[in-house]
N, C-alpha and C positions, 0 to 999 in steps of 0.2 A: 533503745534510744536514749542517751543519758539526759535527765531534767527534763523529760517530757517530750508532746508531738511536736513535730515540724510543720508549720504551716506553709505549705508550697505554694498557696494560691491568694498570696497576700498581693496585696495591689497599691501602687503608690497614690497617695491623695491626688484629686484631681481639683484644678483650680480653674476658675474661669478669667477671660481675659480681663475683666475689669479688676478684678483681685490682684493680678500680677501688675499693672498698669505699667508694662515696659520694662518690667526687671523680672529676671530670671530666679531672683530669690523670694521666696513668698515667706512674709512676716506677719502673725498674728498678734498684733498689739493688746488685745483683749484680756491676755491672760498675763501680760508683763507689768514689771514694776512702772507705777506711773512716773517716775524718775527718768525712765529711759529715752533718751532722745530719739525714736525710729527714723525721722527724717533723716537727721544728720547719719544715722546708720546706713539707711539705702543710698546716702550721697557718697560715703566713703565707699561703699561695697561696690558701687558704678563706676569709681574713681579706681579702685584697685582693678576691677576687671579691665577697663580700657587702657591703664596702666601696662599690664599684663600683655593684652594684646599688641600693644604697640612696641614692646621688648621685644617679642617674639618675630614680628615681621622685621625688625632690625637685624635680629641675629641671622634671620634667614637673607635678609640682602647682603650682609658682612659675608655669610657663606657661598652666597653666589659670586660675589665679588672675589672672593678667593678663589673659587672654581676656575672662573674666567682669566683671571688675571696673575695667579701664581702656579697654575698646574700647564708646563709647556705642551 
């Protein structure tokens, strides 16, 4: 093996629900820069995820509309 051994038993870190606080992205601000606005970062990420889901649903609706109205 090149570069050393491979750890096949690596585990993803576990977080409690209080750490996630409704978000799927966990941020640990203790090691970050003091000028970083983590609250705004989380709000932006949540808005991005919400917008992405809305776009996916709209695309699905358009495709279903095309299926029913354009296919003879």
